[in-house]
C-alpha positions as CSV (number, residue, x, y, z in Angstrom):
1,X,-13.1,-6.9,2.9
2,X,-12.9,-3.2,3.6
3,X,-9.9,-1.0,2.8
4,X,-9.6,-0.4,6.6
5,X,-9.4,-4.0,7.3
6,X,-5.9,-3.9,5.3
7,X,-4.7,-0.8,6.5
8,X,-5.3,0.0,10.2
9,X,-4.3,3.3,11.7
10,X,-1.1,2.1,12.9
11,X,0.0,1.4,9.3
12,X,-0.3,4.9,7.8
13,X,2.6,7.3,6.8
14,X,1.9,10.6,5.7
15,X,5.6,11.4,4.9
16,X,7.2,8.4,3.0
17,X,10.8,9.4,2.0
18,X,12.3,8.7,-1.5
19,X,13.1,10.5,-4.5
20,X,12.7,7.7,-6.9
21,X,10.9,4.5,-7.4
22,X,13.4,2.2,-5.9
23,X,13.9,4.4,-2.8
24,X,10.3,4.6,-2.1
25,X,9.9,0.8,-2.5
26,X,12.8,0.4,0.2
27,X,11.0,2.6,2.6
28,X,7.5,1.0,1.8
29,X,9.2,-2.5,2.2
30,X,10.4,-1.4,5.8
31,X,6.8,-0.2,6.7
32,X,5.4,-3.6,5.5
33,X,8.1,-5.4,7.5
34,X,7.2,-3.4,10.6
35,X,3.6,-4.3,10.0
36,X,4.3,-8.0,9.9
37,X,6.2,-7.7,13.2
38,X,3.4,-6.0,14.8
39,X,1.0,-8.9,13.9
40,X,3.5,-11.4,15.2
41,X,4.5,-12.7,11.8
42,X,8.0,-14.1,12.4
43,X,8.6,-16.6,9.6
44,X,11.0,-16.2,6.9
45,X,10.0,-13.7,4.1
46,X,9.0,-11.0,6.6
47,X,12.0,-9.0,6.7
48,X,12.4,-5.7,4.7
49,X,15.1,-7.0,2.4
50,X,12.7,-10.1,1.4
51,X,9.8,-7.7,1.0
52,X,11.7,-5.4,-1.3
53,X,12.7,-8.3,-3.4
54,X,9.0,-9.3,-3.9
55,X,8.0,-5.9,-4.7
56,X,10.8,-5.3,-7.1
57,X,9.9,-8.6,-8.8
58,X,6.4,-7.5,-9.3
59,X,7.4,-4.2,-10.7
60,X,9.7,-6.2,-13.2
61,X,6.6,-7.7,-14.5
62,X,4.9,-4.4,-15.0
63,X,4.3,-1.1,-12.9
64,X,1.8,-1.2,-10.2
65,X,1.1,2.4,-10.6
66,X,-2.7,2.4,-11.5
67,X,-3.0,6.2,-12.3
68,X,-4.3,9.1,-10.6
69,X,-1.1,9.4,-8.5
70,X,-1.7,5.9,-6.9
71,X,0.3,2.6,-7.0
72,X,-0.4,-0.7,-5.4
73,X,3.1,-2.5,-4.9
74,X,2.2,-5.9,-3.9
75,X,3.7,-9.4,-3.2
76,X,2.7,-12.6,-1.8
77,X,4.2,-14.2,1.3
78,X,4.5,-17.9,2.1
79,X,2.9,-18.5,5.6
80,X,1.0,-15.2,5.9
81,X,-2.7,-16.0,6.9
82,X,-4.2,-12.9,6.0
83,X,-3.7,-9.7,3.7
84,X,-2.0,-6.9,5.3
85,X,-1.3,-3.4,4.0
86,X,0.1,0.0,4.6
87,X,-0.7,3.4,3.2
88,X,2.0,5.8,2.6
89,X,1.9,9.3,1.1
90,X,4.9,10.6,-0.8
91,X,5.2,14.4,-0.3
92,X,7.0,15.0,-3.6
93,X,5.6,12.2,-5.8
94,X,7.7,9.8,-7.6
95,X,7.8,8.5,-11.3
96,X,6.4,5.2,-11.3
97,X,5.8,4.4,-15.0
98,X,2.1,4.6,-14.4
99,X,-0.3,4.6,-17.4
100,X,-1.1,8.4,-17.0
101,X,2.7,9.3,-16.3
102,X,1.5,11.2,-13.3
103,X,3.9,11.1,-10.2
104,X,2.6,8.5,-7.5
105,X,1.9,10.3,-4.1
106,X,-0.1,7.6,-2.6
107,X,1.1,4.0,-2.3
108,X,-0.7,1.0,-0.9
109,X,1.8,-1.5,0.0
110,X,0.2,-4.9,0.0
111,X,1.1,-8.3,1.2
112,X,-1.2,-11.5,0.7
113,X,-1.0,-15.2,1.4
114,X,1.2,-17.0,-1.1
115,X,-1.3,-19.9,-0.9
116,X,-4.7,-17.9,-1.4
117,X,-5.6,-16.4,-4.7
118,X,-9.1,-15.4,-3.6
119,X,-7.4,-13.4,-0.6
120,X,-5.1,-11.8,-3.1
121,X,-7.8,-10.7,-5.5
122,X,-10.2,-9.7,-2.6
123,X,-7.4,-7.4,-1.0
124,X,-6.7,-5.7,-4.5
125,X,-10.4,-5.3,-5.2
126,X,-10.7,-3.7,-1.7
127,X,-8.1,-1.1,-2.6
128,X,-9.7,-0.4,-6.0
129,X,-13.0,0.0,-4.4
130,X,-11.9,2.6,-1.9
131,X,-10.2,4.8,-4.4
132,X,-13.2,4.8,-6.6
133,X,-15.2,6.7,-3.7
134,X,-15.8,10.1,-4.2
135,X,-13.0,12.2,-3.2
136,X,-10.7,9.6,-1.6
137,X,-7.5,10.4,-3.4
138,X,-8.0,14.1,-3.0
139,X,-8.9,13.9,0.6
140,X,-6.0,11.8,1.5
141,X,-3.5,14.0,-0.2
142,X,-5.0,17.1,1.5
143,X,-4.9,15.5,5.0
144,X,-2.2,17.3,7.2
145,X,-1.0,14.3,8.9
146,X,-1.3,10.5,9.2
147,X,-4.0,10.9,11.9
148,X,-6.1,13.0,9.5
149,X,-5.5,10.3,6.7
150,X,-7.1,7.7,9.1
151,X,-10.3,9.9,9.6
152,X,-10.6,10.2,5.7
153,X,-10.6,6.6,5.5
154,X,-13.3,6.0,8.2
155,X,-15.4,8.9,6.9
156,X,-15.3,7.5,3.4
157,X,-16.2,4.0,4.4
158,X,-19.3,5.1,6.4
159,X,-20.6,6.8,3.2
160,X,-23.1,4.3,1.3
């Protein structure tokens, strides 16, 4: 699985609002809910309130801030057939309790099928592999808008 299979160009936001972790997660949950609507997911568990609950439950276990200004808030949804994600950039950065204590500026919101452990791990692995590529983090932060962020993703994925 490639990062671009999780996060297509319609699911990238360059200006996620929010001044603290909870408010950023509220907006991220709304973006994920919109993504589910766009793929025709109309089952219970796909609304922003339920997604926020999933994200907060996961954060209560431990931060999804992975360091380097990146966080991967995620949850599992009953009835979802394949992983889906959104990429959002926080302009100001948010304290997320990451191991390196850097503010999080890039968030990959991820929803995976509740019933499929392999898909869950594969999606998390795709995110990890993407961000260890060269200058992924720096290029996404430097991109002027979401359209340019899309170009960064496709450019990096073309590299061997």
